N, C-alpha and C positions, 0 to 999 in steps of 0.2 A: 504493499498499500502507499510506502515512504517513496519509492521509485516512482509511482504513479502521479504523488504528490508534485514530486519535482517537476516532472515532466509536464505536469499543468501550468506550473509557474513559470518555467522558461518559456512555454508555448503562447502564453500570455503577452510574454514581453516580444515574442517573436510576432505577433499581431499588430504590435504597436510600431515594430519597426517597418513591416511590409506595407502597413496604411500610409505611415508618412512617407517612404520612398516612393509609392505609387501614386501620389497627391498632384503630380505634375502633370500628367496625361490628362487628366478632366479639365485641367484650366488651359491647356495648352492652345486652344483656339481663342479663350478670352484674352490672354496674354498677348497673343498677336493681334487682335482687333482693339484692345483698348489700351494697351501699354506699348504697342507698337514692337513687339519682339520677332526678330525673323527665325526661320526653322535651325538655322546653326545655333542662334541662343538659346531656343528651346533646349535643343539638343546637349548644349552645353551644360545645363543646369543639371542633367544626369548623367553627363561624361565629368564633370567637375567632382562628383559625388565618387567615383571611382578614381580621382588623380591621386587623393592621397594615399590611397591603399596601394599605390604601387610599392611604396614603402612601409606605411604605417600596418598595413594587416599582417604583414611578415613580421616585424615587429611586437605585434598584439599576439601573435601564437607563441613566440619566445617567449614574450611576458606571460601568459599563461602558462607555459611550461615552467618560467621560472618562479612565478609569484602564487599560481594555483588559481583555477575558473572561479571560486566563488567570490572575491574581492574584484576580480578584473571584470567580471560582467556588469558588476554594478557602476564602477567606475565608468566603463563604456557607455552605458545606457544614460547616464546624466549627459556625458557629451553629447550623445546623439539628440536628447530633450533641447537642450539648449541650441543646437543646429534648425530644429524645425522652428524656434521661435525668432530667430533671426530671418529664416527664409519667409515668413509670414509676414514682417514687420514693414516692408518697404518694396515698392514696385522700382525702385533703381535695380538696375542689373548687376552691378557691382555687389552690391549688397545681398540680394538675393542668390549670387551663384557663390557668396562667401557662406552663407547660412547653409547651404547644400554643401560644401566642403567640410564645414564642421560637422555637419550629421553624418556623412560619408567616413570622418575619419572616426568615428566610433563606431558606427553601423555594420561594416563588415569583420571589426576586432569584435564585436559582441556576439555576431554570428557565428565567428572561427571560437570563441569560448562556450558558446551553447553546443555546437556541435562536438567539442572536446568532453562536456560533461553529459551527453547524450553516451558517447564511448565509455565513458567511465561507469556509467549507472548501467548500461545495458547490454555491454558487449556478450555475444553468446546467449543472451537471454531476450529474445525477440528485436534485436537490435533494429534491425529493417523496419518493423511495425513501431518501433518507438520513433525512429526518424520520420515515417511516413504520416504518426499523429501530430509530431512537432509542424512537419511542413505543412500540413491540411490546416492547423490553426493559423499559421503564418500565411497561406494562402486565402483564408477567411479576409486576413486584412487586406489584402490586393483586392478582392472581389468587393469588399465594403468600400475601398477607397473608388472603384468602377461605378459602384452602384449607387452611392453618394450624390451622383449627379440627379437620380431620382428621388433618393431618401430625404435629402436636404436641396431640392431644388431650388427653395425660397433665397438658399445662402448663395448658390450659383448664379441667380438671376440678380444679385446685388452685385456680383463682380467676380475678380479672381483671388481677392483677398480672403473674405470670410471662409470660403473652402479651405484655404491654406492654415487659419486660425484653427479649422476644427480638427485638421490633419496634427496638429500641434498637441492639441488637447488628447487625440488618439496617441500621441507619441508620448505623452506622459504614462501611458501604461507599461513602457519599457523598463521605468524606474520601478514602478509597483511589482511587475515580475520578478525584475530581477534582486530586489529586496527580501521578497518571499522565499526565493530560492537560497539567499543568502543565510537566512536564519533557518532552512530547513537543513542545507549542506552541514551547518555548523552544528545543529541539534545530533544530524546523523553520526558525524564524526566521533561526537563522546557517548552517543548511544550504542552503536553497532562496533566501535573502534575500527573505521574505514582504513583502509590501507592505501594511498595515494602514491602515484611514481614519486621518488623523490628528484628535488629540481637539481640540475648540474649545477656545478659550481663555477661553469664558464662556457660561453656559446662558442662552439666549434663550425664557424662558417662553411668550411669545406664540406662539412655531412650533407649540406644543402643540397649538393648535387649527387649523391650517393644512394638515394633512393632506388628502388628497384625499377625495372623497365616498365612492367605492369602499372605503377603506380605514374608513372609520365604518360601512359596511354590514356589513364584515366583524368590526367590532367588536360591534357590536349581535347578530349571530349568535352570537359568542364569548360573552358575557354571557348571552343567555337560553339559549343550549345546556347551558352549563356550571351554571348555575343549576337546571337538572332533573337532569343526570347526576350529579354529586357530593353533593349534598344527599340524593337517593334513594340511589342505589348505596351511597355510601361512610358514609352515617348511618343511613339508616333500614330499609333494605331488607331486611337479615339479619332485624332485629326484624319489620318487618311479616310477613314469609313466615313465620316463626314465630307470630305471633299471630292473623294474618287467614287464614292457609292451614294452619294446624295441622303445618309441618314443624320436625324438630327443627334444633337448632342445627348440626349437621354438616350435613343435608341443604339447610339454607338457606343455608348458607355455601358449597357446591357451586353452587348455583343462582346465586348471584349471582357466583362465580368464573368461570361458563361465559362472562359477556359479556366478562370481560378476557382469558380463555385465547383467546377467536375474535379479539380485537383483535392477539394475539401475533401471528397470522399474518395476519390479513385488512389489519391497517394498511398494512403496507410493499407488498403487494399492491397496495392502493388508491391508494397513493403511487407507484409504478411506473406504474398505469394512468394518472393524471394527468399524470405526465411524458411518456408516449406520445401520448397523445391531447389533452390539454389539457381543454378543459370543465370548469374547475374550478368554477367559480361553479354551473353545471348540477347537478354532481354534489354541491355542498353542499346546493343546494335539494331533491335526492332524498333524501340522509340525514335533514336536519330535519324531511320529512315523514312518513320514516318512524315518526319520536320522538312523533309528533301521536297516532298510534294506541294506545301502547302502555298509556297509563294510563285511559282508557275499558274497554279489556281486562279490567283488573285489578279496576276498579270493578264492572261490571256484566256481566260474564261468567263462564260456569263453564270457561270455556277454558284448555287445560293452560298451566301457567306458561312453558312450555318457547317456547309463540309468541311471548310478550312479551318473553321472553329474547333469542330469536333477533332480532327487530324491533330492542331496544335495541343488540343486541351489532353488527349492521351501522350501524346509525347513529352507535355509538360508535366504530367502527373508520373509516368513512368522512369524517364531518365534519372531526374533527382532521387527518386523513391529507393533506387537502386544503385547509385552513383557515390552518393555520400557516406552511406553505410558501408562501403567495400572498404574503403580505407583503411580503418581499423584492423583487418583481415590482412594488410600489407605493410603495416607500420608498426614499429615498437611503442608502447604504450608511453615511455618517457618521451617520445618523438612524435607524438600526434598532434600537439599543438603548432608545433614547427611545421610537419607535415600540411595540415589545414591552412594555415599560414600562407606559405609558399603557394599552394594551390589557389587559394582565395585572392592572393595579390595577384596572380598571373590572370585570373578571371576577370579582376576589375581592370586590368590593361586591356584587356580584349573589349571589355563591355564601354572603355572610355572610348578607345579608337573607333568602335563600330557607331557610337552614339554621333561623334564629331562627324563619322562619315557619312552616315545616313542623313545629318542635317545638312551638310556641305553639299550632296549629291542633289537633294531636294531643290537647295536654292540654286543652283548650276541649273538644271534642268527646268527651272520655273514653275515647280510643283503647286497645285492650288485646283481651287475650284473650278475654275477654267481650263485646265490642263491636267488632267488625270493620267497621263501618260509620262508626265515629269516624274511620277512615283516610280516607273521602272528600274531606272539605275538602282535603288535603294532596295527593290524586292530582288534584283539579280545579284547584289552584295550579299543579300540576306540565304539566298538558294546557294550560292559559293559556300558560304559558312556552313552551311546544313550539311552537303557533300562532304566537305572537310571533317565534320562530326562523325558521318557515318564510317569514315575512312579509319579514323581513331578506333572506334568502337569495334569495329572487324577485326584490327591490330590486335585489342586486348582480348577477343574472342579466340583468336588464333594463339596467342600467346599462354591464355589461360588452358587451354584443350592440350596444351603440350606439356611433356614430362618435366620442363623448365618452369611451369608455373606453379601458382600458391592453393590449386585446387578451388578457386573462388568459384566455379561453376558447381562443386559439389558440397561447399561446406555448407549446413544446415543448423538454423540456432536449435538451443537446447529448449525442448518444451514446445516447440513448434509444431 
């Protein structure tokens, strides 16, 4: 029961984190019309979130290994919440961008710490299901951010700023959830005499490049997969649906939200499936292959938007549910924070560059309500990245099916 209480607490924190991150897409059109923002500036608001994590998220992972996840999560949550307040405070682009930078400074490191917590509490004991539940509640935050265009329509009718203040309010859940976890973990350490990996006396930087080849294949899939998912769904999708497919803000927000809504239920189910049957790299390959078909459908067919939404929804539920829980099977416990930090650092480099590139491509091609074809270069970029993700997943499958693998395809959780 104690483990599940920990899971709920850190998942509430993740809800606040994801809501705050996804608060930009619903106001993107309003920022363009009322504040005069370009697509490059809108893309920058999410790209700059990733910028500090080129370094900080790796340091964050090392901090977690060095000082423990308990204190680290709470500190990172406070930094995140300060960033959401700064973002909502002014329409001045430099200040808003600075707020997103501060938010990103803490957000990804907090996620790394929470990922380590899951590994510590659930390794070998329904880890995939625990990751799935954690991601499901996080996705509920993303779903709520998109659906806020309908649920809190009067706020959106007032402009871009009230919705961002709402996001700051939801962001405070990060402090609440991490504070509860701090108390739970401290109590459990005394009550159950928990043994955590002892921190290293020093950081050996050369160890960063000594992870196994399977780990690097997972990193490659992580970088390419998230460089598609978040720049599209969390930055440009709602604006794209409005301007290229003629949807209203509310309908576009709802369409985008269904991806996250499906993930609330499907992610734990896929995590439980991986716990029961193994086959983790095969499942990653299937999910990444589905993503390849999404953007050509959007670009060159008149097929219902529901088809692409369903495909991206399955991929978005399946790949993360299997990818993140696979890492503890490949990395020693005392290096788990560093492994996740390095992985998330590279993920954020990819997300930053993809956001900037997508915005620049849209501006260069004149994408807008009267020029739907201007979005084609962006869609082709996402297609290419999706193909690269499938290649990494296929390479991981081949590696883990060979004698030199870790048995990732066969490992099943105790009690699953």
